[in-house]
C-alpha positions in Angstrom: 1.3 -23.5 13.4 2.1 -20.0 12.2 0.9 -16.4 12.5 0.1 -14.1 9.5 1.6 -10.6 9.7 1.2 -7.5 7.6 2.1 -3.9 8.1 0.1 -0.7 8.3 1.4 0.3 4.8 -1.1 -2.2 3.4 -3.8 0.3 4.5 -6.6 -2.2 5.1 -9.2 -0.6 7.4 -9.0 -1.5 11.0 -12.3 -3.3 11.0 -11.1 -5.6 8.2 -7.9 -6.3 10.1 -9.8 -7.5 13.1 -12.2 -9.6 11.0 -9.2 -11.2 9.3 -7.3 -11.8 12.5 -4.1 -10.1 11.2 -1.1 -9.1 13.2 -0.1 -5.6 12.1 3.3 -4.0 12.2 2.5 -0.2 12.6 4.7 2.1 10.6 5.6 5.5 11.9 5.1 9.1 10.7 5.7 12.5 12.3 3.4 15.4 12.1 4.1 18.8 13.7 7.0 17.3 15.7 5.0 14.4 17.2 5.5 10.8 16.2 2.6 8.4 15.5 2.2 4.8 14.5 -0.7 4.4 12.0 -3.6 2.5 13.6 -5.4 1.6 10.3 -7.8 4.4 10.7 -9.2 3.5 14.1 -8.5 6.8 15.8 -6.6 8.7 13.1 -8.3 11.9 11.9 -7.3 11.6 8.2 -9.1 14.7 7.2 -7.2 16.7 9.8 -3.9 15.2 8.6 -4.5 16.2 5.0 -5.8 19.6 6.1 -2.5 20.1 7.9 -0.6 19.2 4.7 -2.6 21.7 2.8 -1.9 24.3 5.4 1.9 23.8 5.0 2.8 21.1 7.4 5.4 18.6 6.1 4.9 15.2 7.6 7.9 12.8 7.8 8.2 9.1 7.7 10.9 6.9 9.1 12.1 3.3 9.2 11.5 1.0 12.2 14.6 -0.1 14.1 15.7 -3.7 14.8 14.4 -3.7 18.4 10.8 -2.9 17.3 10.7 -5.8 14.9 12.0 -8.1 17.6 9.2 -6.8 19.9 6.7 -7.8 17.3 8.1 -11.2 16.4 9.6 -12.6 19.5 6.4 -13.2 21.5 5.1 -15.4 18.6 8.3 -17.4 18.4 8.3 -17.9 22.2 4.8 -19.5 21.9 6.3 -22.0 19.5 4.8 -20.6 16.4 6.2 -19.5 13.1 5.7 -16.2 11.2 4.7 -15.4 7.6 4.9 -11.6 7.0 3.3 -10.2 3.9 5.0 -6.8 3.4 4.9 -3.7 1.3 7.5 -3.3 -1.5 11.0 -3.7 -0.1 12.2 -1.1 -2.8 10.2 1.6 -0.9 12.0 1.7 2.5 15.2 1.0 4.3 13.1 -0.5 7.2 13.6 -4.0 5.8 17.4 -3.8 6.5 16.4 -3.5 10.2 14.0 -6.3 9.7 16.6 -8.6 8.2 18.9 -7.9 11.2 16.1 -8.6 13.6 15.2 -11.9 11.9 18.9 -12.9 11.9 19.1 -12.3 15.6 15.9 -14.1 16.4 16.9 -17.1 14.3 20.0 -17.5 16.5 17.8 -17.6 19.6 14.9 -19.7 18.0 16.7 -21.9 15.5 13.7 -24.2 15.3 11.3 -21.5 14.3 10.6 -20.0 10.8 10.2 -16.3 9.9 9.4 -15.6 6.3 8.7 -12.3 4.6 7.0 -12.1 1.2 7.2 -8.9 -0.8 3.9 -7.8 -2.4 5.9 -5.5 -4.7 3.4 -2.7 -4.0 2.2 -0.4 -1.2 -1.1 1.0 0.1 -4.0 -1.1 -1.1 -1.8 -2.6 -3.8 -0.3 -4.4 -0.9 -3.6 -4.6 0.9 -5.2 -6.3 -2.0 -2.7 -9.2 -1.7 -2.9 -9.3 2.1 -6.7 -9.4 2.0 -6.8 -12.5 -0.3 -3.9 -14.1 1.6 -5.7 -13.7 4.9 -8.8 -15.5 3.4 -6.6 -18.4 2.4 -4.9 -18.4 5.8 -8.3 -18.6 7.5 -9.2 -21.5 5.2 -6.2 -23.4 6.6 -3.5 -23.0 4.0 -0.1 -24.2 5.0 2.8 -21.8 5.3 4.3 -23.1 2.1 0.9 -22.9 0.3 0.3 -19.4 1.4 3.8 -18.2 0.5 3.4 -19.6 -3.0 -0.1 -18.0 -3.3 1.2 -14.6 -2.2 4.0 -14.6 -4.7 1.7 -15.6 -7.5 -0.9 -13.0 -6.6 1.6 -10.2 -6.2 2.7 -10.8 -9.8 -0.9 -10.3 -10.9 -1.8 -7.2 -8.8 -1.7 -3.9 -10.7 -1.4 -0.6 -8.8 -1.8 2.7 -10.6 -2.2 6.2 -9.2 -2.4 9.8 -10.2 -1.5 12.8 -8.1 -3.1 16.2 -8.2 -0.1 18.2 -7.1 3.5 17.4 -8.0 4.9 19.2 -4.9 4.7 16.2 -2.7 6.4 13.9 -5.2 9.1 16.5 -5.6 9.7 16.5 -1.8 10.1 12.7 -1.9 12.6 12.9 -4.9 10.2 11.4 -7.4 10.3 14.4 -9.8 12.7 17.3 -10.4 12.1 20.9 -9.3 11.8 21.9 -12.9 9.3 19.2 -13.7 7.2 20.1 -10.6 7.0 23.8 -11.6 6.2 23.1 -15.2 3.8 20.3 -14.5 1.8 22.3 -12.0 1.6 25.3 -14.3 0.5 23.3 -17.3 -1.8 21.0 -15.2 0.2 17.9 -16.1 -0.8 14.9 -14.0 1.5 11.9 -14.0 0.2 8.4 -13.9 2.5 6.2 -11.8 2.6 2.4 -11.5 4.5 -0.2 -9.5 6.7 -2.3 -11.8 7.6 -6.0 -11.5 10.4 -5.2 -9.1 8.2 -3.1 -6.8 9.5 0.3 -7.9 7.3 3.3 -8.8 7.7 4.3 -12.4 6.0 7.1 -14.3 4.1 5.6 -17.3 2.1 8.6 -18.6 1.7 12.4 -18.3 -1.9 13.5 -18.9 -3.3 17.0 -19.4 -5.7 17.3 -16.5 -6.7 15.0 -13.6 -9.8 13.7 -15.5 -7.7 12.3 -18.4 -5.2 10.8 -15.9 -8.0 8.9 -14.2 -9.5 7.9 -17.5 -6.2 6.5 -18.6 -6.1 4.2 -15.6 -9.4 2.7 -16.6 -7.8 2.2 -20.0 -4.9 0.3 -18.4 -7.4 -1.9 -16.6 -9.3 -2.6 -19.9 -6.1 -3.6 -21.5 -4.4 -5.6 -18.8 -7.1 -6.5 -16.3 -7.9 -10.2 -15.8 -10.6 -11.9 -13.8 -11.8 -8.6 -12.6 -15.2 -10.2 -12.0 -13.6 -12.6 -9.5 -11.5 -10.1 -7.5 -12.3 -6.7 -5.9 -11.4 -3.6 -7.8 -10.1 -1.1 -5.3 -10.1 2.7 -5.6 -8.0 4.6 -3.1 -8.1 8.4 -2.5 -6.3 10.9 -0.4 -9.0 13.4 0.9 -10.7 13.7 -2.5 -14.0 11.9 -2.0 -15.9 13.5 -4.9 -13.2 12.6 -7.5 -13.1 9.1 -6.1 -16.8 8.7 -6.3 -16.9 9.9 -9.8 -14.1 7.6 -10.7 -16.0 4.6 -9.2 -19.0 5.6 -11.3 -16.9 5.5 -14.4 -15.4 2.2 -13.5 -18.9 0.7 -13.0 -20.0 2.0 -16.3 -17.3 -0.2 -17.8 -17.7 -3.1 -15.4 -21.2 -3.0 -14.0 -20.9 -6.4 -12.2 -17.6 -5.6 -10.5 -17.2 -5.3 -6.8 -15.7 -1.9 -6.5 -14.5 -0.8 -3.1 -13.1 2.6 -1.9 -10.4 3.0 0.7 -8.8 6.1 2.2 -5.0 6.7 1.9 -3.4 6.7 5.3 -0.8 9.2 6.7 2.3 7.3 6.0 1.6 6.9 2.3 -0.2 10.3 2.2 2.9 12.0 3.4 4.6 11.1 0.1 1.7 11.4 -2.4 -0.2 14.2 -0.8 -3.9 15.2 -0.8 -5.7 14.8 -4.1 -4.2 11.4 -5.0 -6.5 8.8 -6.6 -5.4 5.2 -7.2 -6.6 2.0 -8.8 -5.8 -1.6 -7.9 -7.0 -4.7 -9.8 -6.1 -8.2 -10.8 -4.1 -8.2 -14.0 -2.5 -10.4 -16.6 0.9 -9.3 -15.7 2.3 -6.6 -13.4 
């Protein structure tokens, strides 16, 4: 028997997490000098978080240490169960170095047990999309080998695109240069970013205005989308409900039968992309 783990950077809502029976590793962030661990929206006031960012607060994120991973994993191993952890992109954080050390330590203590980590090559609901469908397979009784293979396959066919309203936050995270930030904000240039096949964020377009940036993402779905009638289409947003609702309307105009769902961006991801971000996740031909 094995337990299915994810992390809070998959950003599934807490009600879904409970319904799916997932074990969640909570990722940390610091706001106004106080550290929090994201609770999947259960008690977190996301409006207040983004309002604080708009008011000048600069939230920070950090990696977990080895001891915290051991605290999550060891009770499961002690019960005689194995672990399959479906994680956000390993290219996005050094936290997985600590995880690898924790797993090495635990394997020495529990050599008969298995701990596997599968990289979804994305983050936010790009990761959550894979976790959601993996959890359904898990509840259907998929073996550990079957589920690991399924996750790897689905991760290669999950597209994650997003556009940011203000380049300031990407600049703080080292995603754009200071010159690009200033020029981009002055000229109303909105980058469209995408997770590549290695789980890295790459800039694939620069659009004049946010509306064009969102329209281009629908264009990518029309070109590269696959089986969008069989999988959910997910729209994520960071405190920009009206833009997200209009974006959903535009998607439904192209795909009237699609199951389009909307999800809020949490504080760990929001600390890097900033308020005003809108993203699109869908099943694709290739990542």
